[in-house]
N, C-alpha and C positions, 0 to 999 in steps of 0.2 A: 503494499500500501505506499508505503514513504517512496518507493522507486516511482511510482506512479504520479505521486503529487509532485515530486521534484520535477519530472517530467513536463507536467501541465505548467507550473511555474517558468519554468525555463523556455517553452514554447511560448507564453504569453509574452514574457520578457522580449524575447525575440522579434515578436509581431511588431511592437510597439516601438523598438528601436529600430525596426526596418524603415520607417517613414524618415528618420533622420539621417541615413547614409548618404553620402554624396557618390552618386553611381560614375564608374568608369567606363568608358566605350573604347572597344578595339574595334579597329576596322581591317579588311585584308582583300585580296584578290587571288583567284586561283586562275591558272592560264597553263596553257600547253607550253612545254618546254622547247619545243622545235619551232612552233609556228607563231609562239606568243599570243594565240588566240584564246579567249576568255572560254571558262567552263562553266556552263550552266548546271545548277543542280549538284554539284559537289558538296558533300557532306564534310564540315568541319566541325570538331568536337573536342571538348576539354573534359576528358574522363573525370578528373579528381573534382571539378565543379559541377558534375551531372548535368551538363549543357550542350546543344549541338544545334547547329544552323546550317541551312542550304542556302548556296549561292545563287545570286539572283540572275535576271537576263544578262547582267553586264559582266557576270562573272564574280560579283562582288558578296561580301558578307560582313554583318555587323553582330558583335557580342556587346550586349549593355549590361550593366550592373555588374561588371566583374572587378576583381582586385586591380589596385593601382601599381601595387608591386609584388614581387616574388617571380620564381620562375615555374612554368606547367606545361607539362607534356601536351602538345596539338596534334590531332590526328586528323589528315586528310584523305578520302576515300573517293573514288570517283569509279566507273564501270570502264574497263580496259585499260585502266591506268594503275602503275605501280603506287602502293599506299605511301604516304608521308609519314612520319613519325618524327617531331622535332620540339624540342625543348625550347619555350619561347619565354625571354624576360618581359614581363609586363610593363615594367617602368621605362622601356625603351620607347622612343616617339616615332622611330622608323616605322612607315607603314610596312604592313605583311604582304609578301608577295610568295605564292606557292606554285612553284613551277613544275607541274607533274609530267612524268617520262609515260608513255605508252607501254603497255606490258600485258601479255596473256596471262601472266600470275598477278592478281591485284592486292592479294594479303601475305606477302611473302614476309612481312614484317609488321608485327600486329602489337598493340599496347596490351601489357599485363598489369592489372591494379590489385589482383590478390597478394601481392608479395608485400614485405614492409615499404617499399618505395616504388611508386608506378613508372614504369619505364617499357621501353620496346622490349620486344621478346629477344633482339638478339644481344642486347645488353643487360639482360637479366638471367642470372645462373640458374634459378629454377626451370627445371624441364617441364614446359607447359604446352597446352593446345587449347585454341581458341574455336568454339563451335558457334556459328551465327544463327539468327532468328530463322534465314531459309533453309539451314541444314537441320534444323530441330522440326521443321514440318514434314509430314509424310507417314509412312507406314509404321508407327509407333504407339504405344498403348500408355507411356508414361516417360517422364523426363530422363529416367536413367537408361531405359531402354533406347530413347532417341539418341543419346550420348554414347551408348557402348557401339552402336553401329558406326561411329564417326572417329572415335578417337582411337589411336594405337596405346595398349597398356591399361585400357578400361575394359572391364567385363561386368556381368550382372548376374547376383544369384537370384534365380526366378521361381516365383511360385504360381502357376497358372497365367495369366496373361496380365493381370492389374497390379501384382507386385514384382519390384524390382530392387535389388541391393546392390549398391555399385561395389566393384570390386577394383582396387588399384594395385597393379604389380602384386597380386596375389593377397592382399590385404583387404579385410571388410570389417563390416559390422561397426564398432566404437573407434577402429582405426582410421576411419574417412569421416572428414567432416564435410557436410553440405553446409554452404553460406547462401542465404536470402536476405535481402535487405541490411546486411553488414552484421547480420546475427546467426549464430550457429543454430541449425535446426536441431530442437530436442523432441524426438517421437519415440522414445522406447528403441532405439536403434539394436539392442541386444537380440533383438527375437530375429530368428529365421525368417519369418514371413512378415516382418515389419517394414514398409516399403517407405519412401520419402514424401512426405505431404507436402508438395510443392505444384504449382500448376505449372506444366510443361511450357506453355503458350505465354507465360507473361514475361519470359527472359528476352531481353534484346540480344543478348547474348552469353554464352557460359565459358567460364574460363576451368579447365582442368589443370590441375597441379601434382605433377606425380613425384613422388619423395617425401620425406619428413617435412612438414610445415608446423610442428610444434613450436618453432621459436615464434610465430605470431599468433598462433589460433590454440596452443595449449595441449594437453594431453592427448585429446582424441584424434590429432592431425597427425598420427604416427605415420600413417600410409599415403597421405595425400589430402587435396583440398578440391570440392567442388564449388566453384564461384559462380552462382547465379546473379545477373545483373541487369537490372531492370532498364527500360528504355531511357534516355535522359529527356530531359523537359525541352519542349520546342521553343525557338526564340521569341523574345516578348513579342505580344501581340497576336501570336498565332495560336492554332490548333491543329491537332494532327490525331488520327485513329486509325483503326484497321478492323477489319471483319475477314475472318477466316473460318473455313469449314472443310471437313474431309470425312469421307464413308469409306470404311474397309469391308471388302466381301466376306472375309471369313468369319468374322464375329458380328457382322453387322454394326460395327464400332462407328459410333457419329461422335464427330468432335466439332464443336462451335465455339468460338471464342470472338467478343467485341471488346475492342478497347477505344479511349477518348480520353486526351489530355489537353491541358493548356497552359498559358502564361500571359499574364496581365499584370503589367508593369512590375513583374520579378514574382508575383503570386502565383504558385504553381500548383496544378493538381493532376491528377489521373485516376481513371476506375477502369475495373475490366471485370468481365464476367464470362466464367467457362463453363460449359457443360459437356459430360462425357458419358455415352451409355452404349452397352455392348451386352447382346446374349452370350451363351457358353460359345467356346472357340472351337473351330473344327480342325481334326487332325484327320491324318488319310485312314484312321480307323473310325471315324466318327465323332459326333460333338462330345467332348467330354463334360460329363454332367455336372450341372450348377457351378459352372465357371465364368457367370457375366459378372459385370461389376457397372454400377453408375457413379458418377462424381460430379459435385459440384463445387464452384470456388469463385468467391468475389474478393478481390482484392483493390486497394486504391492508395492515394497518397494527397497529402496537402501540406505546402509548405512555402517557403520564401527563398528565392535566390537574390541576393544583393551582394553589394561590393564588400561586405564583411565575410562572406562565405554562404554557407546554405543552411536551412533547418527544415526537414521533412520528417512528417508523421506518415509512417506507413502503417497499413493495417490489412489483415486478409482473415477469410473463413474458407475452410477447407473441408468437404465432407467426402467420404467414400464408403459406399457400400459395396461389399465382395462377397461373391457365393463360395461356399467351399462344398467338396463332395466327402462325407465321412464313410470313407469305403473301407470294405475288410477285403483280405485277399480271397479271391474268387467273386467278388462282386463284379457286374457288369459296368464298367468305368464308362461305356459311351452309348450316347442315345440319339435319337432325331430332332429332340426337343430344342427348339430355338426362341421359346418364350423369353422376354425380358425380365420376368417377374422372377425374383431371386427367392429360392426356396431356402430353407434351414439345412445344415448350420452356415452362419454367415458373419462376417465382421461389419460393424458400423464403427468408422473412424471419424473423429472430429478434430479439426486442429485450428485453434484460434491465435494469432499473433499480433503484437503491436511491437514495432520497431521505430525508435525516434533517433533519427540521423542527423549528425551536425558536423559541419566544418567550419571552424572560426578562424579568420585571415588575423593574424596578430603581428603586423607590421611585415618583415619577411619571415616570418615563423607561421606556423597553424596548429590548430589542437582539432584532432578530430575525436568526437564523442559519439559512442552508439550505446544506447538503451533499449532493454527488450525485455518484452513480456510474453510468455506462450503458454497456452493451455492446451495438452494433449489429452484426449479421452479415446480410449481403445476397448471397444464393448465386443465381446464375442457371443452370439446368441446359438442357443443351441436346437431349440424348438418352439421358441415364444419371444416375443419382444422384449422379454425381461433378460438383461444379460447375466450370464453364470459366472463370466470373467470380465472385470472392468477395472482398468488402470486409468487414474485421472493424475496426471503430471503437471504440475506447475512449475515454471522455470523463470527466474528473474536473472537479468545479465547487465553487465557493464563492460564496456570496452573503450579506453581512451590512449590516444597515441599523440605525442608531441613530435613535431617536426622542425627541427632547426634548420636555419638557411644554409645555402650551398657557400663554402669556403674553401678555395683552392681544390675544388674537386671533391672536398669529404662533405658527406651528408648523413648525419646523424639521425636517428629515431629513438624514442624511448616510450615504453608503453606498459599500462597495466591493466588488468581484467579481473572479474570478479562474476561468480554464479551462485545462485542458490536453487537447488531442485527438491521439490517436496512432491512425493508420491504416495497416494492412499489406494487402498483396495475397496472397490464397492461392490464386488460381486461374491458370489457365494464359493465360487472356486478360486483357490489361491496357489499362485505360483512364485511370485516375488513377494517379498515382505515389503510392508509399507516402509519408506525410508526418505532421508535427508541426505542431500548431497552438496557439499560446500566445495568451492574452488576459489582460490586466488593466485595470481601469476604477476610476474613483471618481466619485461625485457629491454634490453640494449641492442641496438643496430646500428651498424656504419657502413656506409660503401663511398668507395674511394674510385673515382674515375680519373684515368690520365691517357691522353693519346687514344688508342685503340682498345685500351684494357679497363677491366672493371674487378674491382677486387670487394667482397664483403665479408663481415664476420659479426657474430651476434651471441648474446648469452640470454638465457632465461630461466628464472627459478618458477617453481609451481608447488602450491600446497593443496592438497585435497584431502577430504573427509568423507568418509561415506558412514551413516549410523542407519542400520537396519532395526525395525522395531521386532521384539519379541512378540510372539502370538501363540494364544490356545485355543482349540477348538474341543469343546465336548471333555476338557480336562487332558488331552493330549497336545503335548507341544510343538505345533507345525514349523515355526519358526524359532530358532534359539537367540537371534537378534546379533548383532556385531556393531562395532565401533572401532572403523579402521582410519588411520591418518598416514598419509604417504606425502613425502616431499622429495624432490629432486632438481637437477640442474641439466638443461639442455644445451647445447651449442652447435653452432653450424658455421662454415667457412664456404666461400663461393668465388669462383673467378671466370671470368670470360674475356675472350680476345676475338676481335673482328679482324681477320686478315686482310680483307678486302670487300669490294660490294656484294660479292657473291659467298663468301666462304666465312664461318664463324665457329667459334669452338666455346662450349661451357662444362664446368664441373662442379661438384658441390662434395663436401664431405661433412659429416657430424654425428652427433649423437642425441637421442631424444627417450623420452618414458612414457608410459602409459598405465594409470593407476586401474586396476580391476575396477567393474562396473558393478552395482547391487545385483545383478542378476547372477553375474559369475561368483560373488560372493555368497548369495543367502537364498538361492532359487531351492525349493522344495515342493514340488508338485507336476502335475500332467499340463503339459503345453500341448494344448489342443489343436492348435494351429501347424503344429510339427508332428503331432502324433506320438509323443514320446515324454517318458519322465524325465525331468531335469532336476540335477542336485548340484548346489552350489559347495564353495568351498571359503570359510571364512579366513583361512590361512593362507591366502593367495598373496605372492610380491608382485610388485609393478613390474611389468614388460621393461627392459632396456634394449633400445636399439643403436647399432653401430651400422651406417650405412654411407656408400657413396655411389655417384654417378657420373658419367660424362656423355656429352653429346656433340656431333659434329654435324652442323647444318650447312646446307649448299642451296643456292638459288640463282639461277640464270633465265634466259628465256628459254632453253631447250630443256634443262633440266632443273627439277628443284626436289628437295628431299631432306631428312635427317636421319641419324643413325645413334641410338643411344643403348649403352650398357649401364646396369646397375648389380649393386651386391648388397644384402641387407642381413645381418645377424642379428637375432632377435634372442636375447638371454630371458628365460621366464615366459614365453610365449603361452598364453591360455587359449584353450578350446575344449569344448565338450567333447567326450567319445565315449562309444559303448564298447566294453570289453568283456570278451567271454561270454556275448550273448547275454548279458546280464538283465532280467525282466523286475518289474515290480506291479504287484496287481492290486489293485484298487476297487472300489465299490461305484460303479457308474450311479451318479445322482438321479439321473433320468428314468432308469431302468432298474435301479437295485441291484442289478446282477455283478459280478466279479469280472473285471477285465485287465488284461496284461498287458504291460507298456514295456518298450526297450528302454532302460535305464542310462542317461548319458551324465556323466559325472564330469564336472570342469576339474582339470588339471593343468600342470606347466610341463612345459618342455624348451631345451634349447632348438632354437629354429634358424636353418639358414636358407635365405631366398635371394635367386639371382636370375638374371636374364636379359633380355635385350629386345628393343622396340624401334620403329622407324616407321618412316613413309618415301616412298618415290613417286614423283609422278613426271611422267615424260610428255613434252610438247614438240611433237616432230612437226608440225604445221600449227598456226595460230589456231585453228578450228577443231582441233583433235586432241583430247588429252587422256592418256592412260594412268590412273590413278591407283596406287597400291600402297595399303598399310600392313604391318605386321607386328605380331608381339610373340613372346615365349616366356614362359616363366617357369624355373625349376625350384621346389621347394622341399628341403629335407629336414624331417624329424631326427636333429642329432643325437638326442637322447637315448632313441630307440632304435635308429637307424633304418629308418622307414619314411615312406613319403608324407608330407602333411595333407590333410584333408581340404577340401573345398578348394582346389586350385583350378585356374581355368586352363584348357586345352590351348596349346599353341594354334594361331589363326593367322589366315593370310587373305586381306579381301583385295580383289582385283576388279577395278571399273575401268570402262571404255568411255568416255563420252565424246560424242560428236556434236559440234557446235557452228553450223553453218549460218551465215547470214542470210536472212528472207526478209525481203522488202515487205514493210509494213507491220513485222513482228519482231519484238526485241526478245532477247535471253531465250533463243529457240534452242533446244538439246534433245538429243536421244541418247539412251544410255544402256548399257549391259554390263552386267557384273556378275562375277564368281566368289562365292563366300566358301573358303576351305578352312575347316576346322579339323586339327588333327586328332589322333585317337590319343586318348589320355588313360594311360596304364599306370600313371604313377598316381595310387591312390592308397588310402588308408585301408589296408585289407580287413581291418577288424570290424568296420562298420561301412566301408564302400565297396562299389563296384565298377570295374574299367567301363569307359565309355568309348563306343567307336568311332571312327572319323566318319564325318558327311561332308557332302557338297552341296552347295544351294545356288540356285539360277535366279538373278535378278534382272529386272529392266526398268526403262522408265523414259518418259517424255514429257516435255513442258515447253511453255512459252508465256509470254507476257504482252499483252494487249493494252490500246489505250481507250478507256473510257471516259470521254472527254478528256481531262486535262489529268485524270488519275490512271495508273497502271493497275491493271488486272492479271495478275500471275495464276495460269490454270497448269494443272499436271495429274498425271497418271503414273503411277509405281504399281510394279508388281513384285512379290516377293515368294520364293520356294515356287517357282512357277512349275516345275517338274512334280510339286506335290509329294515330296522325298519324306520317307519316315524315317524320324531320327530321334534320338535323345540327346540333349545338351548335356555336356559333362556338369555344368553348374545348374541344372533344372533340380529342383526338390521334388519334382515327381518322378524321376527317372527310375529305374529299377534299381532296388537296394538303397533307396533313399527314402521311399515313403514307408518301408515295412521292412524289417529284418526277417521277418519270419517267411516271407516268399521273396527271394531276390528276382524272379521274374515278375513281380508286381510293378507296375510302371504306366506312366501318360505319356505318349506322344508330344512333342512340340507342335506349334501350329503348323497346318498344312499350307496349301496355296491361297495366298492374299492377293487381291487388287484393291488399291486405293485411289480413289477419285477426290482432288481437292482443288480449292481455290484460296489466293491472298489478296484482298483487297486494300491497301493501304491509301488514306485520302487525308487532306488538309490543307491549311493556307500557307503561304511563303512570303511574308509581307517583309 
C-alpha cells in the first residue's frame, strides 16, 4: 500500500511540474547518402526517451520537449536502407543530418536497451537478438512460441498449444527473466505448465539477451532475459494506431488486437485490447481432447514526455482460460470435437499489473525509476467452477538506476532493486506452502569506449529471504515451513572490438547465482497440471554459475551472420527428478478413491552446459535471401555422469525468401522453409525417453497495399505442410513425459496449419 501511495504522489508531482518546464526542440533531416534526396517516412527514434517520429514530405523531423543536454542514442530506420545508430549530444546546436546508404540488409546494427547502458548491438558485449513486430505476427499461439521460431538459442517447453516456457541455452523456469514495462514478470514461473502472462501483440519489438544478466536483473536472470518493449509515443500532436487479425486452420485460432496511442503537448497515452480463441488443436492422429484456450488482454499507458524526462503509468489485465485433458494410460486422446467450449479440468489464470516508469534528467546525469505491483491468480478447476488449487501471488518491486555523464569515454551506472512477494493458497488442494519472498540488491557498472574497443565491468550484491508457512490439515503437517536466507556477489566482464564496417567481435565472462525458489524449497503435493507428486527440500543451496561466451559477427551486402560459442558450469544445479520409479498414493478428493502419482523430488547436482548458436544469411541478388539459424546445447549432470533433463535438441532453420519488385505492391515476398530438429538421445533415462528427429516444411506469401494513405499488410503462412507426425523433445505431452507408467503414452505436436492474417497501421504525421 505504501508503494502505491508513493507512486500516486510522484505521478501527481510530475504532472504539476510538467507545466513549468522549458521545451527543447531538436530538428533534423534524413537524406540518401548518394543522391542527397530527402527520404519521406524514415523513422527516427530515441529509445531512452520512448519517443519516435517519421520524416515529413521534406525529409525533416522534429522532436519537441526533449532534454537540452546529455548524450542519447538515436536510431534511424528506412526500408531498403542500412539502419543508422548514432550517439548524439543534445547540447550541440548543429542541425542533425542523417545520410542513409542503400542496403538489402536493413537491421544489421540495432539498438539494445535491456543492458545497463543503451548501445548499438555491435558495441554491446551481450549476445542479443531483436525480434520486430512484423516477425511476431503469424502462426504462433503466444509470445514465447513466436520468439522460439525466430531466435537462435531460444527454445520452448510446451504444454498443449497455449503454454510455452522460454528456454535459453538449456536454462528455463526461474533462470530466465521476462521483462515487460521495465518490471520483471512474476507469475509462479516454477511450474512446468505455467506460461508467460503477456500479450504477444503489445510489443513493438523484443530483445532476447542470452547468457547471465544477473548483474542488472538479479538472481533469476541466470540464463538470460526476454525484454518486451512497448511502442514508443508518437510525435507531439499525432495519433497512431493499428488493427491486426489472423486465423489459423489447425485449431481455429482467432487473434484480434486493436491499439491506439497519442501525444498532445507531451501528454501521452496508449490503449490496446486483444482477444484470442482456439478449439482443440489437430494432430495427424486427430484433435487432442480439450486442448483449446481463450485469452483476453487489456493494457494501456498514461504519462508525460517533457524536457526533464518522462513518467509513464502502465497498466494491464490478462486473463487466460486453458483446457486440459486428465487422461490415463489407455484412454483415447483424440476426438473430432472442435467445440470452443472448454471442458473440465481447466486453468483460469489472471494477471493484473501496474508499472510506474520514470526517467528524470538531472543535468548531464539521469535517474531511471521503475515501481511495480503485480497480482497473479492461478486457479485449477477439476469438475466445477470452484478451484481446487488456487495460488494468489502479490508482488511489489522497485528498481532504480543512476547514470553518470560520459567523461573521457567512461560511463558509470549504479543501481538498486528490491521486491516483496506474498503468496497464499486459497484452494483445498495444496502444492506449495504460503510464503513471503524478500529480495534486495545493488550493483555498479562501468563501460569504457576508446577507438573501436569497448570494455565493461560490473559487480552486484544480492540478499534474498524465503519464508514458507507451516500448515496442518486434519492434524497432519503438510508443510513444515522454512526460513532461508541467501546472499552472494555476482560479477561480469565484457569486451567488444569493431574491426571494420562489416566485422566485429564480442566476449563475456562472469559469475552469477540463483537462490532456490519457494516451490523447490517447500513443495509437498500433487501438481495436477503435470500429473505428478512434487517434494521440495528446505536444505537446498543457491546455484552458482561460471560462464563465458564469445561471438563473431559479420555483415556485408552479400553475407550477414554471426557465430557464438558458450560454456556454463553451474554448481548446485536444482531440478526435480523421479528415481527408481518412486510413486506416492493419495486419495482423490473428487472420487474418494486412491490414485498413484510419480514422485518428483528436488535435488542438486553439478552441471555443465555448453554449445553454439548463430545465423547466416546469403544475399546473392537484392531480391533473394537465404536465411539460416542454428543452435545446439549439450548439458551434462557431472555429479552422476549422465545428461541433464529438459534440454532442447539441436535445430537448423532454413528459409528461402524471394522479394521481387511488383508495380503497385510494396514488400511482396514468397518464402519456403525447412525446420530440421535433430534427434535428442541425451536424456535423463531415470524419467525421460529419447525424442526422434523430424523435419517440417513451411511456406509463406505476403504483400503490402495502400488503403488511401495507410499501408495494409496481408499474408498467408503454412507450417508443417506435410502433416508430419512428431514429438518435440521439449513437449511435456510426448511419450515418457506425461506418464512413467506407460512410456508409449504421448500426444503428437500440431499437424498442418495455414494462417491468414492482416496488419493495418494508421495515424497522422504532423
